[in-house]
N, C-alpha and C positions, 0 to 999 in steps of 0.2 A: 504494499498500501503506499502511495506517495505521500510524504509531509508536504502540508500546505507552506508555501514560500513565505519565508520571513521578509517582513515588512522592510522596505528601504529605508535605510537610517542615514542621519548626519550624524560626524563625532562634533559635539558641542562643545566648545571652550565657555561661553556664556551667554546669555540672553537677558537683554535689558529691552522694558516692556514701551516706556516712555523717554526717549531723547531726542532733542534739538538740536544736537551738533552732530548728525551724522548723515545730513541730507537736510533737502527741504522739509520745513512743518514739522509735525511730531511724529517720528517713527519707533517703530519696534528694529530692534538691533540684533543680530544673529552672529555672533563671533565662531566661527569652525575652529576645531581645533586639528592642528597639522599643516605643516610646510615645511617644503623642502628647500626653500629658494632662501630662506632664513637670511635678510637684508640685512647688512651689520647696521647698527643704531635703529632697528625696528623697535617701535613702541611698543610691541606686543610680543617679546622673545618667549614668554610663558606659552605661547599657542603654537609652538614650532613643534613639539614633540607630537607623534602621532598617537602617544600612550596615555595621554593626559585627556581631561574633559569626559564625557559622556557619551553614550550612542541614544539618540533621539529617533523616533520611528520618525518619518515624514508625515503622514497622517496627525500624530499628536504634535508636531510642532505646527504645521498648519492650523488645527484647531485651536492652538493656544494664539496665534496671530489671529486668526478671524474672529477669535472672542473680543479683540482688542478695538473694532470697529464699533461706532464711528469716531473712536478717540485718536486713530491714528490717520495719518493720511499716505503711509508708505511703511516698506521695511528695507533695510540695509543689510547686506551682507558683506562681511569683512572676517577677517582671520588673524590667524592663519590664512590657508588659502583656500578660499572657495571653489575653484576649479580644479583642485585634487581631490573633488569628493563630485565630480560632474555628473554621475546619474541619479543619486539622492538629490542634488542641487536642481537639475531639469525635472524631476518628481514635484518637487515642490514648487518651483516658479510657474509649471504648469497648472496646480491647483490654485495659485494665488492669482493669477491672469484669468482665469476662468472663473473661479467663485467667489471675486471681491473687487473691487473698483481701485485696490490699493497700488501705490508705484514700487516700483524698485527698481533700487541703485546698489551696484557691486562695486568692492574695490577689489582689485586684484594686482597682484606684482609682477604679472604675466605681461609682458609688452603684447601689442594689438598684433603683429605679425606673429608671435609665438602663440597666441590662442588660435591661430588658423590650422594649425598644425592637429588639433584635437578636432575628430570627427563631431562629436557634439556640440560643438561651437557656435554654428549656424542656429539650431533649435535652441540653445540658451540665450543666446543674443536676441532672439523672436520674444524674449520674454522680459526683457530689459530695458528700462528706460533711460537709466543714465549707468556707464560704466568710466570707472574712474583706473586706468591701465599702466602698469609699468612699476619694476622695482624703486622702493626707494632707496636715494643716495644723498647721505648726509652731506655732501659737500654739495649740493644742491639744495637745500633746504629752504622752502619755501612757506608752508605753512598758512596758506589761504586758499580760498576758494576749494577745498577738499581735495587741494593737492598738498601732500607731505613734503614733496622735493619737485622741483622745475622740471624735470624731465617726464615728468608721469601725464599723461594724454586724456582728455575728456571728450567721451563718445556721445553725445545726445543721440540716441536712438530711435527715442520717436519724440513727437513735439510736445510732450507734457514740461518738460522743464528748459529754463534758457541758463545761459552762463550767468546771468544777472540772478537768476535763482538760487545758483549754487553759491555765487558770492555772498549774499545774504544770511548763508548759515555761520552760526557761529562757529568759532573756531576750539572752543572748548567749554566745557561744564563739568559741573561738580555733582553726582548723583546722591542723595540720601536715602540708602535703603531702607527696608522695614526694618531690618536689623541691628541698624545703625552702622552699618559699613559704608565707607566711602568708596564710588566709583568716579575715576578720572576718564572724561571721554570727549573722543572731538579728532581733530586734525592737529591742534596742540595745544590739550588742557592742561599741560604744565605751565605755560606761560597764558592761560586765559587770565583776562582781566587785567594784565600789566601794558 
């Protein structure tokens, strides 16, 4: 007798239901766990190991996100490296696009040209409104317009947002969690308010 297939899952580092510093408007943020790119100076080096975080079924994660409506405008995926979990990422983004009105913004360390090597890329890009691509390079630090460094490229894949919308996103925020812990988030949260 065949066993039922396990649901697709993403290895998650963290989930923030309400953020204003990770894209336009109030957004849920999904930080995936695992990244082989390991950019020197990365703000989230604790997301690099594929042994950390927790496995979360795509359907469970989708339900968590969908339950936040109408209080959020969209979701942001960061990492770690979302494109290193392409099949599960695609399953999640398909549900978001077909079952909600939420926008999707994705940060990737891969350059645009590198993304074209993955067979899933065309399908993934069809479900993304804004893609910020390229490795973080500390010597080119920018920390504005959702770009950590000047080499990163912005791809507006739908007409939902403009570069001006991205420029209005705060560079950082401090989130006080229900248990009292602090989460620093955004493109430059350590210099926020300076």
